[in-house]
Residue, then its C-alpha position, 0 to 999 in steps of 0.5 A: m911878889a904876886s904882882r911881879i909874877y902877874g905883871s910878867c905873865v901879862l907881858c908874856k901874853r902880850v909878846v905871844a899875842a904880838r907874835i901870833l899877829f905877826y905870823r898871821g900877817l905873814n901867812t895872810a901875805a903868803y896866801t894872797q901872793s900864792q893865790a895870785d900866783f897859781l890858784t887864780g881864784v879856783p878851789h885848792r882841789k882844782h888847782p892847775g896841777v891836778t891832771n888826774m881824771k875820774t873813772l873813765r868810761l868808753p864813749e857810748e858809740l864805741q862801747k856799743a860798736a865793740q859789743s856788736i863786733i864781739n857778738e858777731v864774731e863769737v870767739s870761743g873762750l873769749v874771756d879766758k883768751a883776753h885774760r891770757l893776752t893781758n897777762y902776756l902783754w904785761s909781762r912782755k920784754r924787749a927783744p934781746e939785742d945781738a950785741t948783748l947776746r954775743e957778750k953773754a955767749m963769750a962770757l959763758e964760753a970763757a967760764l966753760w973753758k975755765q972749768a975745763k982747765e980746772k978739771g985738768g983738760d987740755v984747753h987747746s984740744n979741738l975735741l972740747e970746742a964742739p961740746i962747749a959750743k953746744k953747751v953755750l947755745s943750750e944755756l942761751r936758750k934757757t936764759t934768753y927771753h924769746w921775743s916774737p912779733l904778734r900777728y893779728d887776724e880777725e879773731m886775734c883782733v877781737v881778743y885784743m879788743a876785749a883785753r885792751l880797748a878800755g884800758g888803752y883808751a884810759a891810758v891815752k886819754r889820761a896822757l892827752n889830758e896833760i896837754k888839754k889841762r896845761d895848754p888850754s889854748f892848744s887846738p890841734h888840726s891834725l893828728l898822727d897815731f903810730g901803731s894805732g891798733l883799735g883807734t883808741t887815740v882817735w876816740a880819746s883825742h876827739s873827746f878833747w878837740a872834736g871842734s878843731l881836729k880836721e885830719m887824723v891819720c892812723v898807721d898800723s902794719s896790721g891790715a886786720m887791725n885797721t879793718i876792725a878800727d874802721r868798723l868801730l868808727r862805723g858802729g860795728s858795721e862795714k857800711d855805715e857812716p863813721v861817727i868821727k870824720q876825717v880818719y884815714f888808715r894807713q899801713f905805712l908812715p907818710v913818706s914826705p919829711k915835710v908833712q907834720f902833725d900838730v899831735v903825734v901819738g905812739a901808744f904801746s907801739l915802740s915795744e912792738l919793734a924788734s930792736q933798739k935800732e928800730r925804736e930809735k929810727a921810729i922815734l926820730t921819724l915821729w919827732r920829725k913829723t911833730s909840730s907841737y906835741l909827741v905823746l908816747v905811752e907804754n905799760g907801767t912796767k920796768e920794760g915800758h919805762q925803760i923804752l920811754m926813757d931810751a926814746r927820751h934820751t934819743l930825742l933830747q941828745n939828738e943833734e940833727k942839723a939837717a932837720l926841717d924843723t930845728r926847734r929843740p924838744s923839751a920834756f912836757a910831762p910827766c918829767p919836770h926837767d930835761l935831765p936824766c930820769p932819777k928813778l933809773a939811778h935808784q936800785p932796786l929799779v922802780p918804774c915811773n908809772f901812773s894809774q887811771a881807773y876805768n870801766p871795762l867792756s861788759l863781758p861775763g865775769a868782768p868787774d865794774r871797775l879796773t885800774e890801768k897802770f901805765s908810763y907815758l912821755v910828752l915832749s913839746r916843741t916849745d920850752s915849758t916855763s915855770e914862775e919865778g920862785l915856784d917849781w911844779a914838781r910831779l907826784t910819783a907815788p900816792v900821797l899820805r895824808r896825816p893830821r896837819h901834814v902831808h907826805c909827798q914823793i916828788c920829782c923836782s925840776s932840779g932832776e932829783l927825787k925827794k920826799v917832802v912833808l908839807t905843812a901850812h907853817r913851812h910851805g904856806r896854807d895854799v901849797y899845803r891844801c893843794g898837797r892834801s887835794s893832790d894825788w899820784g901823778d898830779q903836779l904840786p907847787i913847791f915854794r922855794t925857801e930862803d936857802g933855795t930848797s923846797g923843804s924836803n926831808 
């Protein structure tokens, strides 16, 4: 009896050992294949999908120039004014559309006439028209967001610089880093910055493509803003040579439809336009002037995300037959697809946004480190492709790392939002370790299983 039990145990051990060797062989084969597919010999923590950047600091020349201008202008209560402006810009909404206001007014008027009828009033009486109209206007004033364009004089420009220079630079550089990381051979010669403000796009793009950029055109309707942006390039003075050459400031976009730029950027500028019609006109114009990449950045709020998704829809659905450049737009980042944004279908609505740590200007009471939360959109003239069997999904929330598994929220190439639990056994050692090394905003390689899914839960 003992010999039988002992024999069966030996047999079991041999079966288990054989299975272990078998699965180890599979894992080794999967590791070799995935390593060859997307790691190309780099460590997991530096896999191709990593686009997050460490804490960003303004270039030394820009930092000194900004401090020089602040000391010269001497705005009273600068820190408090900058703080209030930051809060105002973050909470700012789009201007209400005329059609929306009309619908709202008609609904209010109908409700008031109904109340009058229920109280026994004569709904056909002309005496009720004036009071009801007055009541409608009063309610609209109370419940409608009062949007007004921002006006920038010299002092307001300095306040804006104290509030937004470092944060705006961090957001734009993080968005441009997506192109630099995923398209390393791209060497732009020309750049157009629409709504250029303080010129942070020039500084951010120069940090990536200083050797190739030969022409940078900054367009901003504010003459005072163009002046201070030019001074920042000259170290804070008005006469010194600019640190970055071939930068040209304009108050209007180039007229000729034949003029295109390798990179076109609109950072925090679409939200400054008064209506949806103006935004659509601007985005179509910017796309016509784009030869390779169009980069849009807005605040990481519901409003900012909605503005970008409206722009995305306008371009992806546009059928412009008379266009000089007929190459179709394709979503490059952060979207892994050209389908409708899945976040817009979820209630309550949570914007698709990302974060970037940065060091702010050295002002009294300012912390050493802040985080810029922003939304962005990069569209390209060339179609993005992915390897067969491998989807590059976008991490849309912080990664939760647990023992032997990782919780990830991803936007997939199928146009769906999914929650995935990565394990080495199910997804392979490479994908699992890449997941542990990735964070919010990075791309994550998800291997398709035999049934075509990505192992979502």
